N, C-alpha and C positions, 0 to 999 in steps of 0.2 A: 504494500500500500504506500502511496506517496501523497504528500500534501504539497501542491504547487503554490508558489507565491507570484511574483511579477510575471514570470514566463517559464518556459520549459527548462531553462538553465538554473532556476532557483527553486529548490525543493528540499524536503527532508522526507525520508521514507524508512520503512522497516519491513522485515519479513521474519516469519517464524515457521518452522517446519518440523515434523516428526514422522518417522516411518521406519520401515524395515526393508531390507534388501537381501537377496541370497548371498551367503558367504562365499569366499573365494574357493574353499575346498568343498565342492559339492559332489556327493556320491549318489549312486543310483538308489541306495537304501534310504538316505535321509537328505532332505534339503534344509540346511540350517538357515534360519532367518535372523539377521543381526539388526539391532535397533540403532537409530541415530537421531540426533536432534540438532537444530541450528536456530540461532537467533542473531539478527543483524540489524544495524541501523546505518543509513548512508545519507549523504547530503551533497548538494552542489550549490554554488553561489557565484554570481558575477562579481569579480573583484575589481576589475577596471573595464574599460570599453573593449579591451583586447584579451583579457585573461579571465578564465573561469576556473575556480578552485573546486575540488571535490575531495571527499573523505568517506571512510567507512570503518566500522568496528563490527567484527564478527566473532561469535563464539560457537564452536562445534563440539558435540559429545558423540563419539562413535564407539560402538561395541565391536571389538575386533574378533573376539571369540568369547565363549562362555567365561564369565568372571575376568575378562580382560578388556579394558577400556582405554580410550585416548581422548583427552580434552585439549582443544586447541583454540587459541586466541589469535586473531589477525587484525592488525591495524594498518590502514593504507591511506595515502593522500596523493593528490596529483593536481596538475594544472594543465589547462588547454590554452594554447595560444592561437588566437584567431587571426588569419591573414586575410586582409580585405583589399 
Protein backbone atom coordinates (compact mmCIF):
# COMPACT_ATOMS: atom_id res chain seq x y z
CA UNK A 1 0.00 0.00 0.00
CA UNK A 2 1.26 3.49 -0.79
CA UNK A 3 0.17 6.95 0.25
CA UNK A 4 0.97 9.49 -2.47
CA UNK A 5 1.50 13.17 -1.79
CA UNK A 6 2.29 15.85 -4.43
CA UNK A 7 2.90 13.38 -7.28
CA UNK A 8 4.07 9.84 -8.10
CA UNK A 9 7.62 10.62 -6.89
CA UNK A 10 6.51 11.60 -3.36
CA UNK A 11 5.10 8.72 -1.34
CA UNK A 12 5.43 6.48 1.69
CA UNK A 13 4.36 2.87 1.58
CA UNK A 14 4.48 -0.45 3.29
CA UNK A 15 3.95 -4.14 2.74
CA UNK A 16 3.42 -7.15 4.94
CA UNK A 17 3.44 -10.78 3.87
CA UNK A 18 3.29 -14.23 5.39
CA UNK A 19 3.24 -17.62 3.76
CA UNK A 20 4.90 -20.93 3.12
CA UNK A 21 6.85 -22.39 0.25
CA UNK A 22 8.27 -25.82 -0.58
CA UNK A 23 11.65 -26.48 0.99
CA UNK A 24 14.76 -26.97 -1.12
CA UNK A 25 15.03 -30.66 -0.23
CA UNK A 26 11.82 -32.14 -1.58
CA UNK A 27 11.36 -35.90 -1.63
CA UNK A 28 8.60 -37.94 -3.22
CA UNK A 29 7.51 -39.05 0.25
CA UNK A 30 7.11 -35.63 1.83
CA UNK A 31 6.82 -32.07 0.63
CA UNK A 32 8.16 -29.81 3.40
CA UNK A 33 6.45 -26.44 3.76
CA UNK A 34 8.64 -23.69 5.25
CA UNK A 35 7.14 -20.50 6.66
CA UNK A 36 8.35 -16.97 6.03
CA UNK A 37 7.24 -13.45 6.87
CA UNK A 38 8.22 -9.98 5.66
CA UNK A 39 7.46 -6.41 6.72
CA UNK A 40 8.76 -3.35 4.89
CA UNK A 41 8.33 0.40 4.65
CA UNK A 42 9.61 2.54 1.79
CA UNK A 43 9.43 6.08 0.61
CA UNK A 44 10.42 8.53 -2.08
CA UNK A 45 10.64 12.31 -2.10
CA UNK A 46 11.68 15.04 -4.50
CA UNK A 47 14.80 16.65 -3.03
CA UNK A 48 15.52 19.22 -5.75
CA UNK A 49 14.17 19.87 -9.24
CA UNK A 50 16.60 17.21 -10.58
CA UNK A 51 17.06 14.77 -7.66
CA UNK A 52 14.62 12.25 -6.16
CA UNK A 53 15.64 10.43 -3.00
CA UNK A 54 14.34 7.01 -1.95
CA UNK A 55 14.71 4.74 1.09
CA UNK A 56 13.48 1.42 2.43
CA UNK A 57 13.62 -0.65 5.62
CA UNK A 58 12.81 -4.38 5.43
CA UNK A 59 12.63 -7.19 7.99
CA UNK A 60 12.41 -10.85 6.91
CA UNK A 61 11.95 -14.01 9.00
CA UNK A 62 12.56 -17.26 7.13
CA UNK A 63 12.27 -20.86 8.26
CA UNK A 64 15.20 -22.73 6.69
CA UNK A 65 14.40 -26.15 8.17
CA UNK A 66 12.50 -27.45 11.16
CA UNK A 67 13.76 -25.47 14.20
CA UNK A 68 16.19 -23.46 12.02
CA UNK A 69 15.40 -19.81 11.22
CA UNK A 70 17.03 -16.73 9.70
CA UNK A 71 16.16 -13.13 10.56
CA UNK A 72 17.36 -10.43 8.20
CA UNK A 73 17.22 -6.63 8.23
CA UNK A 74 17.86 -4.59 5.10
CA UNK A 75 18.24 -0.81 4.93
CA UNK A 76 18.70 0.93 1.60
CA UNK A 77 18.75 4.41 0.18
CA UNK A 78 19.20 5.90 -3.23
CA UNK A 79 18.98 8.91 -5.47
CA UNK A 80 17.72 9.42 -9.01
CA UNK A 81 19.20 12.19 -11.12
CA UNK A 82 16.84 13.55 -13.76
CA UNK A 83 18.32 14.60 -17.12
CA UNK A 84 16.17 17.14 -18.93
